[in-house]
SERO-4910 file (N, C-alpha, C, O; in steps of 0.05 Angstrom, whole numbers):
BEGIN
 pado doro    nc1    nc2    nc3   cac1   cac2   cac3    cc1    cc2    cc3    oc1    oc2    oc3
  Unk    A    253    -46    -18    263    -62      5    268    -84     -4    265    -87    -29
  Unk    A    280   -106     14    283   -127      9    251   -143     27    231   -131     37
  Unk    A    259   -179     26    237   -179     49    227   -181     76    222   -201     90
  Unk    A    224   -154     81    227   -142    117    196   -148    124    177   -139    111
  Unk    A    192   -170    150    161   -173    149    148   -133    173    143   -128    197
  Unk    A    147   -112    144    139    -94    151    114   -105    163    106    -94    183
  Unk    A     99   -126    152     77   -123    169     50   -135    191     26   -139    189
  Unk    A     79   -138    220     88   -133    231     98   -117    249    106   -124    271
  Unk    A     97    -89    238    107    -61    260     76    -59    269     55    -71    265
  Unk    A     86    -32    283     66    -16    309     47    -19    287     53    -29    266
  Unk    A     21     -9    293     -4     16    273     12     39    273      8     52    253
  Unk    A     25     48    285     30     74    283     51     83    264     56    106    255
  Unk    A     61     64    259     75     73    229     70     76    211     46     75    216
  Unk    A     70     81    190     59     91    162     85     98    142     98    119    140
  Unk    A     90     69    127    109     61    103     99     71     72     83     55     62
  Unk    A    107     92     58    103     91     28    128     78     22    144     77     41
  Unk    A    136     68     -2    145     44    -17    167     62    -37    165     49    -57
  Unk    A    182     79    -42    183     95    -66    214     81    -91    233     97    -95
  Unk    A    214     55   -105    217     51   -122    201     67   -141    184     83   -136
  Unk    A    213     59   -172    194     73   -193    179     51   -210    188     49   -233
  Unk    A    160     35   -205    146     17   -207    148     16   -250    149     34   -266
  Unk    A    149    -18   -255    160    -16   -293    147    -33   -290    147    -50   -271
  Unk    A    126    -30   -316    127    -47   -331    138    -88   -333    123   -108   -333
  Unk    A    178    -88   -333    176   -111   -331    200    -99   -318    210    -77   -320
  Unk    A    206   -126   -301    236   -126   -289    264    -95   -302    270    -82   -322
  Unk    A    271    -98   -279    297    -80   -287    314    -78   -262    307    -77   -238
  Unk    A    348    -79   -275    367    -78   -245    353    -67   -229    340    -47   -233
  Unk    A    356    -88   -195    356    -76   -184    323    -75   -173    322    -65   -151
  Unk    A    305    -80   -179    280    -75   -186    265   -105   -162    255   -126   -170
  Unk    A    267    -96   -136    248   -125   -119    235   -123   -108    229   -100   -100
  Unk    A    223   -143   -100    191   -161    -97    183   -155    -72    187   -175    -58
  Unk    A    176   -141    -63    172   -126    -34    145   -151    -30    136   -151     -7
  Unk    A    135   -170    -47    110   -193    -31    121   -224    -50    134   -225    -71
  Unk    A    112   -242    -36    119   -269    -43    101   -274    -48    105   -295    -59
  Unk    A     66   -268    -48     41   -272    -50     25   -251    -61     31   -227    -59
  Unk    A     -3   -263    -75    -21   -240    -80    -36   -240    -76    -45   -261    -86
  Unk    A    -57   -227    -62    -88   -242    -86   -106   -215    -93   -100   -197    -78
  Unk    A   -122   -211   -110   -146   -193   -112   -172   -204   -115   -179   -216   -135
  Unk    A   -187   -199    -93   -201   -203    -76   -224   -169    -79   -225   -146    -70
  Unk    A   -239   -187   -100   -264   -167   -116   -294   -172   -115   -309   -188   -127
  Unk    A   -297   -156    -99   -329   -153    -93   -345   -159   -107   -351   -139   -120
  Unk    A   -361   -181   -113   -368   -184   -134   -409   -184   -117   -426   -201   -123
  Unk    A   -413   -167   -103   -443   -162    -91   -459   -155   -107   -447   -150   -128
  Unk    A   -484   -150   -109   -510   -135   -117   -497   -116   -128   -492   -114   -152
  Unk    A   -491    -95   -102   -486    -60    -98   -464    -52   -131   -466    -33   -147
  Unk    A   -446    -75   -130   -426    -75   -147   -442    -76   -185   -433    -70   -207
  Unk    A   -455    -80   -181   -456    -75   -204   -485    -48   -212   -491    -41   -234
  Unk    A   -498    -37   -185   -504     -6   -195   -489      4   -202   -466     -5   -199
  Unk    A   -498     42   -219   -469     55   -222   -469     71   -202   -484     78   -183
  Unk    A   -438     79   -213   -429     99   -187   -435    116   -183   -424    132   -197
  Unk    A   -452    126   -167   -470    160   -174   -450    181   -174   -456    205   -175
  Unk    A   -423    172   -173   -398    210   -189   -392    188   -220   -396    199   -242
  Unk    A   -385    167   -220   -361    169   -242   -394    149   -266   -386    139   -287
  Unk    A   -417    147   -261   -430    148   -272   -436    113   -298   -446    113   -320
  Unk    A   -428     92   -283   -418     78   -298   -410     50   -271   -403     52   -248
  Unk    A   -415     22   -294   -427     -3   -268   -400      3   -240   -377     10   -236
  Unk    A   -417     -4   -231   -384     -5   -209   -369    -36   -213   -346    -31   -217
  Unk    A   -372    -58   -214   -346    -79   -227   -343    -60   -247   -328    -41   -244
  Unk    A   -356    -63   -265   -337    -52   -295   -314    -34   -284   -292    -46   -281
  Unk    A   -316     -9   -278   -296      1   -264   -268    -17   -251   -244    -19   -257
  Unk    A   -281    -27   -233   -267    -41   -229   -248    -72   -230   -233    -85   -215
  Unk    A   -262    -75   -263   -258    -88   -275   -225    -69   -293   -202    -78   -296
  Unk    A   -236    -42   -302   -220    -36   -311   -189    -31   -296   -166    -33   -304
  Unk    A   -203    -22   -266   -177     -5   -248   -168    -41   -248   -144    -36   -250
  Unk    A   -170    -66   -248   -152    -82   -255   -133    -86   -271   -110    -93   -263
  Unk    A   -139    -82   -292   -130    -95   -317   -112    -71   -325    -94    -79   -340
  Unk    A   -109    -46   -322    -86    -21   -319    -79    -36   -290    -65    -54   -298
  Unk    A    -82    -40   -258    -60    -52   -243    -31    -73   -262     -7    -71   -267
  Unk    A    -61    -97   -271    -29   -111   -271    -13   -110   -302      6   -124   -308
  Unk    A    -25    -89   -319    -18    -91   -334     18    -67   -330     31    -56   -348
  Unk    A     22    -67   -308     39    -53   -287     55    -60   -270     72    -45   -259
  Unk    A     51    -86   -264     62   -115   -254     79   -122   -265     75   -134   -286
  Unk    A    109   -117   -253    139   -133   -265    123   -165   -247    106   -169   -229
  Unk    A    138   -180   -264    146   -206   -266    165   -222   -242    185   -237   -243
  Unk    A    152   -213   -226    188   -215   -206    197   -238   -175    209   -238   -153
  Unk    A    177   -263   -199    178   -293   -173    141   -295   -169    129   -313   -179
  Unk    A    127   -269   -152    118   -275   -138     78   -295   -149     66   -295   -171
  Unk    A     73   -307   -123     47   -312   -140     30   -308   -147     37   -292   -165
  Unk    A      5   -310   -148    -15   -297   -148    -51   -311   -145    -53   -335   -140
  Unk    A    -73   -296   -150    -98   -310   -161   -118   -284   -145   -119   -266   -129
  Unk    A   -138   -304   -170   -161   -274   -163   -189   -285   -154   -197   -303   -168
  Unk    A   -207   -278   -129   -219   -294   -132   -251   -271   -111   -252   -250    -98
  Unk    A   -265   -285   -117   -303   -265   -113   -304   -269    -84   -294   -287    -70
  Unk    A   -316   -252    -78   -335   -256    -65   -355   -239    -58   -352   -215    -59
  Unk    A   -393   -259    -45   -423   -253    -48   -422   -249    -73   -419   -227    -84
  Unk    A   -426   -269    -84   -421   -305    -62   -383   -310    -71   -371   -293    -85
  Unk    A   -371   -329    -62   -346   -337    -54   -341   -346    -77   -360   -358    -85
  Unk    A   -318   -345    -97   -324   -360   -115   -279   -357   -130   -260   -341   -123
  Unk    A   -279   -371   -143   -240   -380   -145   -250   -365   -177   -272   -366   -188
  Unk    A   -230   -352   -182   -223   -340   -205   -195   -358   -217   -194   -378   -231
  Unk    A   -177   -347   -208   -159   -344   -219   -147   -366   -201   -137   -351   -184
  Unk    A   -137   -400   -190   -121   -405   -167    -95   -395   -168    -85   -389   -190
  Unk    A    -73   -389   -127    -56   -393   -138    -39   -389   -153    -48   -401   -173
  Unk    A    -21   -380   -159      3   -397   -196     18   -378   -197      7   -356   -192
  Unk    A     47   -377   -203     60   -365   -208     50   -332   -224     39   -334   -246
  Unk    A     52   -318   -217     48   -300   -240     53   -286   -261     72   -271   -258
  Unk    A     36   -287   -293     43   -286   -298     27   -260   -319      5   -264   -329
  Unk    A     37   -243   -321     15   -215   -328    -10   -239   -356    -24   -256   -345
  Unk    A    -10   -237   -379    -20   -252   -396    -42   -258   -389    -63   -247   -394
  Unk    A    -37   -283   -369    -54   -293   -355    -64   -287   -341    -86   -298   -346
  Unk    A    -67   -275   -321    -76   -260   -294    -98   -230   -334   -122   -224   -334
  Unk    A    -87   -226   -346    -95   -208   -357   -117   -213   -369   -133   -195   -370
  Unk    A   -125   -237   -381   -142   -259   -390   -169   -268   -378   -192   -270   -385
  Unk    A   -157   -271   -362   -176   -274   -324   -193   -250   -311   -216   -253   -303
  Unk    A   -181   -229   -310   -196   -211   -316   -215   -197   -335   -238   -189   -331
  Unk    A   -201   -198   -357   -216   -190   -383   -247   -212   -381   -267   -207   -395
  Unk    A   -245   -231   -364   -261   -267   -373   -284   -258   -350   -306   -269   -353
  Unk    A   -280   -235   -324   -296   -243   -308   -317   -222   -312   -317   -199   -322
  Unk    A   -339   -240   -302   -365   -229   -326   -374   -212   -309   -370   -217   -285
  Unk    A   -396   -179   -319   -387   -159   -319   -429   -160   -305   -441   -154   -284
  Unk    A   -434   -167   -322   -466   -170   -310   -465   -185   -302   -447   -202   -301
  Unk    A   -507   -182   -283   -509   -199   -266   -538   -196   -254   -549   -174   -256
  Unk    A   -554   -219   -240   -580   -206   -242   -582   -202   -205   -580   -222   -192
  Unk    A   -587   -169   -188   -582   -154   -173   -612   -163   -161   -601   -153   -142
  Unk    A   -629   -169   -156   -650   -172   -147   -645   -190   -136   -640   -213   -144
  Unk    A   -648   -172   -100   -653   -191    -84   -623   -204    -83   -616   -225    -93
  Unk    A   -615   -192    -74   -579   -200    -71   -568   -194    -45   -563   -170    -42
  Unk    A   -565   -202    -34   -542   -188    -17   -516   -190    -11   -504   -211    -12
  Unk    A   -506   -166     -3   -480   -165     -1   -464   -173     37   -465   -155     53
  Unk    A   -455   -190     42   -446   -206     57   -416   -210     63   -404   -231     69
  Unk    A   -402   -178     60   -375   -172     56   -352   -187     83   -329   -197     83
  Unk    A   -367   -183     97   -347   -189    119   -357   -228    119   -349   -242    137
  Unk    A   -369   -235    105   -369   -276    101   -351   -270     79   -329   -280     86
  Unk    A   -347   -257     53   -333   -272     34   -297   -256     49   -280   -273     46
  Unk    A   -288   -240     58   -266   -230     69   -259   -259     90   -236   -265     84
  Unk    A   -267   -275    106   -279   -289    128   -275   -325    112   -264   -345    123
  Unk    A   -284   -324     90   -283   -351     85   -258   -360     58   -255   -383     50
  Unk    A   -239   -333     47   -216   -335     37   -193   -343     60   -176   -361     61
  Unk    A   -203   -318     79   -180   -329     95   -176   -364    106   -158   -380    101
  Unk    A   -194   -365    118   -202   -386    128   -193   -413    105   -188   -435    115
  Unk    A   -191   -407     73   -196   -424     55   -162   -418     40   -151   -437     28
  Unk    A   -151   -399     42   -130   -397     27   -112   -369     37    -89   -376     32
  Unk    A   -112   -356     43    -88   -353     69    -70   -355     75    -49   -347     65
  Unk    A    -75   -372    103    -58   -376    108    -43   -401     93    -27   -415    105
  Unk    A    -52   -405     61    -26   -422     61     -9   -413     46     14   -422     41
  Unk    A    -19   -398     40      5   -369      8     39   -365     27     44   -379     47
  Unk    A     51   -352     20     80   -352     30     86   -325     29     86   -314      6
  Unk    A     91   -314     46    103   -299     59    122   -274     44    135   -277     23
  Unk    A    119   -252     57     90   -244     61     70   -232     36     81   -225     16
  Unk    A     45   -231     38     23   -231     28     13   -207     34     13   -193     54
  Unk    A      0   -201     -2    -15   -178     -2    -44   -188    -19    -44   -203    -39
  Unk    A    -55   -183    -12    -83   -172     -3   -108   -163    -16   -127   -171     -2
  Unk    A   -117   -147    -39   -125   -126    -56   -149   -127    -47   -157   -150    -49
  Unk    A   -168   -111    -37   -189   -111    -33   -195    -86    -47   -186    -64    -47
  Unk    A   -227   -105    -67   -234    -87    -78   -266    -82    -84   -281   -101    -91
  Unk    A   -273    -61    -81   -300    -77    -60   -321    -36    -57   -310    -14    -57
  Unk    A   -349    -42    -54   -349     -3    -44   -366      0    -25   -386     15    -22
  Unk    A   -352    -28     -2   -352    -23     19   -386    -18     32   -391     -1     50
  Unk    A   -411    -38     17   -433    -41     25   -423    -64     36   -402    -76     32
  Unk    A   -446    -67     54   -451    -91     60   -474    -96     98   -468    -85    120
  Unk    A   -493   -111     93   -528   -109     93   -522   -138    101   -530   -135    124
  Unk    A   -516   -160    100   -511   -178    122   -490   -194    136   -473   -178    144
  Unk    A   -485   -214    140   -474   -235    154   -454   -213    163   -458   -189    157
  Unk    A   -427   -221    182   -419   -224    199   -401   -195    183   -398   -192    159
  Unk    A   -389   -170    213   -394   -153    205   -355   -142    200   -336   -139    215
  Unk    A   -361   -138    168   -327   -132    154   -301   -120    161   -280   -128    150
  Unk    A   -301    -98    185   -275    -95    199   -273   -110    220   -251   -111    230
  Unk    A   -303   -128    234   -285   -154    247   -269   -170    231   -246   -178    235
  Unk    A   -289   -175    207   -274   -201    195   -249   -188    190   -242   -182    213
  Unk    A   -236   -183    178   -214   -162    171   -196   -155    197   -172   -150    195
  Unk    A   -204   -155    210   -182   -167    241   -185   -190    243   -165   -196    256
  Unk    A   -197   -210    240   -204   -239    242   -171   -250    232   -153   -262    243
  Unk    A   -175   -239    203   -155   -256    178   -138   -244    178   -123   -253    160
  Unk    A   -126   -220    192    -96   -205    204    -87   -232    225    -70   -249    227
  Unk    A   -110   -223    238    -90   -248    268    -79   -269    263    -56   -277    269
  Unk    A   -112   -288    241    -91   -306    238    -69   -314    222    -58   -336    220
  Unk    A    -66   -293    209    -48   -294    178    -33   -272    185    -41   -249    181
  Unk    A     -2   -277    199     19   -259    210     32   -254    186     43   -273    175
  Unk    A     33   -228    175     60   -231    146     36   -221    121     44   -215     98
  Unk    A      0   -220    130    -11   -211    102    -13   -187    111    -10   -181    134
  Unk    A    -21   -166     88    -25   -130     92    -54   -131     70    -53   -136     46
  Unk    A    -75   -126     84   -103   -123     60    -93    -96     50    -79    -87     69
  Unk    A    -92    -83     34    -99    -54      8   -134    -67     -6   -145    -88    -13
  Unk    A   -142    -27     -2   -160    -30     -5   -168    -13    -32   -155      8    -35
  Unk    A   -190    -20    -55   -192     -4    -82   -212      5    -78   -229    -10    -88
  Unk    A   -225     27    -68   -251     33    -64   -262     52    -86   -253     73    -94
  Unk    A   -291     31    -95   -311     43    -99   -340     56    -93   -361     59   -104
  Unk    A   -325     62    -65   -348     73    -53   -364     98    -58   -359    121    -52
  Unk    A   -381     89    -69   -404    114    -74   -420    129    -42   -429    152    -41
  Unk    A   -419    112    -23   -430    131      0   -410    138     27   -385    137     28
  Unk    A   -422    144     42   -396    158     65   -400    143     73   -378    138     82
  Unk    A   -424    110     85   -421     83    103   -385     68     85   -362     66     94
  Unk    A   -397     58     55   -386     48     42   -353     60     53   -338     51     71
  Unk    A   -350     73     43   -322     93     44   -300     87     79   -278     80     88
  Unk    A   -344    101     90   -323    103    125   -311     63    133   -291     61    148
  Unk    A   -323     42    124   -320     18    130   -293     11    111   -277     -1    125
  Unk    A   -282     14     83   -254     11     70   -244     31    101   -236     22    123
  Unk    A   -247     58     91   -227     70    110   -219     44    125   -201     29    120
  Unk    A   -239     44    146   -240     22    178   -220      3    176   -204     -3    194
  Unk    A   -223     -7    149   -200    -31    148   -181    -25    138   -165    -44    141
  Unk    A   -169     -3    123   -152      7    122   -129     14    143   -105      9    143
  Unk    A   -143     27    158   -125     37    181   -128     12    197   -131      0    176
  Unk    A   -129    -10    216   -126    -32    214    -90    -43    206    -82    -65    214
  Unk    A    -73    -26    190    -56    -33    175    -40    -10    171    -36     -9    147
  Unk    A    -24     16    187    -23     52    181     -1     40    169      8     54    151
  Unk    A     17     10    173     44     13    171     57    -18    143     77    -30    135
  Unk    A     24    -15    137     26    -38    110      9    -25     85     18    -21     62
  Unk    A    -17    -19     96    -35    -20     79    -39      8     66    -38     30     76
  Unk    A    -46     -2     32    -45     22     19    -74     24      8    -79     10    -11
  Unk    A    -98     43     23   -111     53     15   -119     74    -17   -111     97    -17
  Unk    A   -130     67    -36   -138     88    -69   -169     73    -65   -181     52    -59
  Unk    A   -174    110    -74   -200    107    -91   -191    105   -139   -176    114   -156
  Unk    A   -212     87   -134   -210     69   -157   -219     97   -183   -219     88   -206
  Unk    A   -225    128   -182   -226    149   -186   -207    159   -199   -201    169   -221
  Unk    A   -194    150   -164   -162    164   -178   -145    143   -194   -130    148   -214
  Unk    A   -149    121   -183   -124     97   -210   -142    105   -237   -133     94   -257
  Unk    A   -168    121   -243   -170    108   -267   -176    143   -284   -190    151   -302
  Unk    A   -156    155   -265   -147    181   -284   -126    186   -281   -118    207   -291
  Unk    A   -110    172   -268    -80    177   -276    -66    148   -275    -70    130   -259
  Unk    A    -49    151   -296    -29    127   -299     -5    132   -271      3    117   -254
  Unk    A     -2    153   -276      9    153   -252     14    140   -214     30    132   -196
  Unk    A    -14    145   -221    -30    135   -190    -26    109   -189    -17     98   -169
  Unk    A    -34     97   -216    -39     61   -222     -5     49   -215     -2     29   -201
  Unk    A     12     62   -224     47     61   -225     59     65   -192     77     52   -180
  Unk    A     39     95   -180     42     86   -143     38     75   -131     52     65   -113
  Unk    A     10     69   -139     -2     23   -132      8     14   -135     13      0   -115
  Unk    A     24      7   -159     44    -25   -162     56    -29   -146     57    -49   -131
  Unk    A     77      4   -145     99      3   -124     98      2    -97    109    -13    -81
  Unk    A     79     25    -94     71     11    -47     65    -18    -39     71    -28    -17
  Unk    A     48    -33    -68     41    -55    -50     63    -76    -57     74    -91    -40
  Unk    A     67    -76    -92     87   -103    -94    118   -103    -99    131   -122   -108
  Unk    A    131    -73    -89    145    -65    -93    158    -54    -77    145    -42    -60
  Unk    A    199    -51    -76    216    -45    -50    234    -37    -64    235    -44    -87
  Unk    A    252    -21    -53    277    -17    -54    280      3    -31    292     -4    -11
  Unk    A    263     40    -34    271     60    -19    235     59     10    211     54      5
  Unk    A    244     65     29    224     71     36    221     93     53    238     95     71
  Unk    A    203    108     51    197    145     61    179    141     80    159    126     80
  Unk    A    190    156     98    177    158    121    153    179    121    159    200    132
  Unk    A    126    179    110    110    200    111    110    203    142    108    228    144
  Unk    A    110    193    167    101    200    188    119    216    202    115    232    221
  Unk    A    136    211    192    171    222    201    177    252    185    192    251    166
  Unk    A    164    277    192    163    302    178    175    326    203    169    331    227
  Unk    A    188    335    189    201    361    212    184    389    199    172    391    177
  Unk    A    188    409    220    183    430    222    188    447    205    188    437    183
  Unk    A    192    463    206    197    490    175    227    492    182    230    491    206
  Unk    A    242    493    172    271    499    180    284    485    199    301    497    212
  Unk    A    278    458    205    275    449    234    290    424    223    284    414    201
  Unk    A    315    411    243    313    382    243    312    365    260    316    341    260
  Unk    A    305    383    282    297    367    302    276    340    306    253    348    307
  Unk    A    278    318    308    241    303    317    222    314    336    220    325    358
  Unk    A    207    300    310    183    311    335    171    281    361    176    257    365
  Unk    A    155    299    371    158    271    391    125    250    377    121    226    381
  Unk    A    118    257    371    101    246    337    122    222    329    124    198    336
  Unk    A    134    237    316    158    214    303    181    196    316    201    189    304
  Unk    A    176    188    340    189    178    356    171    156    359    151    166    348
  Unk    A    167    144    363    148    117    372    147    112    336    147     88    332
  Unk    A    145    124    318    150    117    301    171     98    285    169     79    270
  Unk    A    203    120    300    225    110    282    237     89    312    261     88    317
  Unk    A    218     75    326    221     52    349    214     29    332    231     11    327
  Unk    A    182     29    320    192     15    303    206      8    268    205    -13    256
  Unk    A    220     34    257    236     29    238    264      7    251    273    -14    241
  Unk    A    270     19    271    296     14    302    280    -24    287    299    -37    280
  Unk    A    264    -32    285    259    -66    290    260    -74    258    270    -97    254
  Unk    A    255    -66    244    264    -78    220    287    -65    200    287    -68    176
  Unk    A    307    -51    215    346    -56    198    355    -62    221    379    -57    222
  Unk    A    344    -75    246    359    -94    261    390   -109    250    413   -109    259
  Unk    A    377   -124    224    397   -144    203    408   -127    184    420   -145    172
  Unk    A    415   -106    170    403    -90    149    423    -74    145    432    -73    168
  Unk    A    442    -54    125    446    -38    116    428    -13    108    406    -13     97
  Unk    A    437     -1    114    413     27    100    432     63    102    452     73    113
  Unk    A    415     69     89    417     89     84    392    113     93    370    108     85
  Unk    A    395    137    107    383    149    114    391    185     90    411    198     83
  Unk    A    357    184     85    362    199     70    345    227     73    320    223     73
  Unk    A    352    249     75    344    277     84    323    300     66    332    306     44
  Unk    A    310    307     70    302    324     38    283    342     48    273    335     70
  Unk    A    274    367     36    267    390     41    252    398     18    251    396     -7
  Unk    A    242    406     39    220    433     14    231    452     -2    255    454     -3
  Unk    A    214    471    -18    238    484    -32    242    513    -21    259    529    -28
  Unk    A    217    516      2    233    548      9    266    551     22    273    535     40
  Unk    A    287    577      8    292    580      7    312    562      4    307    538      4
  Unk    A    342    575      1    361    573    -19    369    535    -27    367    514    -13
  Unk    A    375    539    -46    387    510    -57    417    487    -31    418    465    -19
  Unk    A    440    523    -37    458    515    -14    454    508     16    464    490     29
  Unk    A    429    538     28    406    518     53    404    491     60    414    476     76
  Unk    A    380    487     34    359    472     47    388    450     33    388    460     10
  Unk    A    408    432     32    431    413     16    437    410     51    445    389     62
  Unk    A    434    428     59    455    421     95    442    421    113    448    407    132
  Unk    A    421    437    111    384    431    125    375    394    125    368    384    146
  Unk    A    376    375     96    373    355     83    391    345    107    382    335    127
  Unk    A    419    347    102    445    330    117    439    325    140    440    303    150
  Unk    A    429    350    153    426    350    191    401    329    203    395    314    222
  Unk    A    390    339    174    356    320    188    358    291    180    342    277    191
  Unk    A    376    280    163    394    264    153    406    242    173    405    217    175
  Unk    A    422    266    189    427    258    210    422    252    241    435    240    258
  Unk    A    391    268    243    371    264    261    370    252    266    380    248    288
  Unk    A    357    231    253    351    205    234    363    182    252    357    166    269
  Unk    A    386    193    236    407    160    247    417    161    270    424    140    279
  Unk    A    421    188    289    423    192    318    409    179    337    420    178    359
  Unk    A    386    170    336    372    176    340    356    134    337    337    126    350
  Unk    A    370    120    317    362    104    320    390     84    322    387     62    332
  Unk    A    410     90    316    437     87    333    439     97    372    461    100    382
  Unk    A    423     99    383    402    109    401    403     80    412    415     63    425
  Unk    A    378     86    394    357     49    395    357     26    395    340      9    398
  Unk    A    402     28    386    414      5    389    411    -10    365    403    -33    365
  Unk    A    419      5    342    423      3    307    456     14    315    466     35    322
  Unk    A    466    -11    309    503      5    308    507     26    284    503     21    260
  Unk    A    513     41    290    531     56    272    534     56    243    522     70    227
  Unk    A    557     35    238    555     20    222    540     11    193    542      9    169
  Unk    A    523      9    219    498     -7    187    484     23    166    474     22    143
  Unk    A    489     48    184    469     66    182    490     96    163    510    110    166
  Unk    A    475     91    149    503    118    129    485    135    124    462    127    119
  Unk    A    491    162    123    471    185    122    467    191     93    473    173     78
  Unk    A    455    224     76    456    231     47    441    255     52    420    253     66
  Unk    A    448    281     43    417    297     46    416    303     22    434    318     14
  Unk    A    396    296      1    378    302    -12    365    347    -23    353    357    -42
  Unk    A    373    354     -6    359    376     -1    337    384    -11    317    376      1
  Unk    A    330    405    -43    311    409    -48    311    387    -69    305    366    -58
  Unk    A    314    386    -86    324    360   -101    307    348   -115    300    354   -138
  Unk    A    296    320    -91    282    309    -94    238    304    -90    223    284    -89
  Unk    A    234    329    -89    193    323    -83    182    314    -99    178    317   -123
  Unk    A    172    289    -65    152    279    -97    119    291    -85     97    281    -87
  Unk    A    124    309    -76    100    319    -70     97    351    -78    119    363    -77
  Unk    A     78    367    -86     72    388    -89     83    410    -72     77    409    -48
  Unk    A    104    436    -82    119    455    -66    116    477    -64    127    494    -49
  Unk    A     84    477    -98     66    495    -90     54    503    -70     53    527    -62
  Unk    A     42    485    -60     22    473    -30     28    475      2     46    460      9
  Unk    A     19    486     17     40    474     34     35    450     54     46    448     76
  Unk    A     16    432     44      7    415     44     38    394     38     52    377     49
  Unk    A     35    407     16     67    392     -5     87    396      1    104    379     -4
  Unk    A     96    418     13    107    429     32    124    410     43    145    399     37
  Unk    A    100    408     71     95    400    108    106    372     90    125    364    102
  Unk    A    102    354     63    105    328     64    122    312     51    125    288     48
  Unk    A    143    352     37    172    339     24    192    352     52    217    352     48
  Unk    A    186    359     70    208    364     92    205    328     97    196    332    120
  Unk    A    206    309     96    225    280    111    241    265    110    260    273     96
  Unk    A    245    243    119    266    232    121    257    200     98    238    185    100
  Unk    A    279    199     81    268    159     80    300    141     81    323    150     82
  Unk    A    291    117     81    306     86     90    306     75     70    286     65     61
  Unk    A    338     77     56    338     48     35    351     36     32    374     42     27
  Unk    A    341      2     35    355    -19     59    372    -24     25    361    -23      3
  Unk    A    401    -28     33    411    -43     13    426    -58      4    424    -65    -20
***
């Protein structure tokens, strides 16, 4: 997508951006953000071994950041790196350069004394909200890398809520190194504040799969198409569900001044010819609803892709459900 304010839409909308991430710019690749910040948990709990991954959590965080940095295309945004618990600036906001950021990530100190070291996660989020985030060009992505542990100071969820209220146009993403239910619940609650834009992933998945890293970079930094993950269709149906309409109401706000293509998709059950027709009906159903909400029909084209572009595993029931979807491509 272009630089639309996805960050201001209602909490019901869940979007995943569907461009293919590249290590370098390519024709048609567009930045989703104007600025970003890596906000890295530097508390004592991050120097403990992850219970499942059997390595220091902070060392895992460095590896994940390196993998992400290696895949971020240089598209003109600015970026920075900061710690919290304690709060420290590692790399000030500046035009993003992959080599410079890679060197800064490599220089992060990976060992420190953990005895009596507390974990004021909420205080750390609030510190950089007050000191930095208000001045960054919008849209802004803040990528929180943490295990979710917090044992002193301001409540992390409340701090995240305050940050979002004070900084319209900021989206808070989560990379989880949690190895406790409480830590994961904290991070999940933060991500849930912005289901319209927030990307939440586990570090273990990024460490295990380059494709997962590329998907994360795509979702956070890039924009071309929009996959309406919460707008699925029942099997063999092109009827919009009751749960879909509030989401499409918010989509209508995003595309009010845009030229878009609605793409309909199906799972692999049925013949290719039948699924092609079904996908066309699904795209038409989404267009009809958006036109009803006041979007000029001339701004919307439709296309059915049948079963030709699965994004999920068609061998599972859940994968087939997710493949019965609609996508929006901002022209």
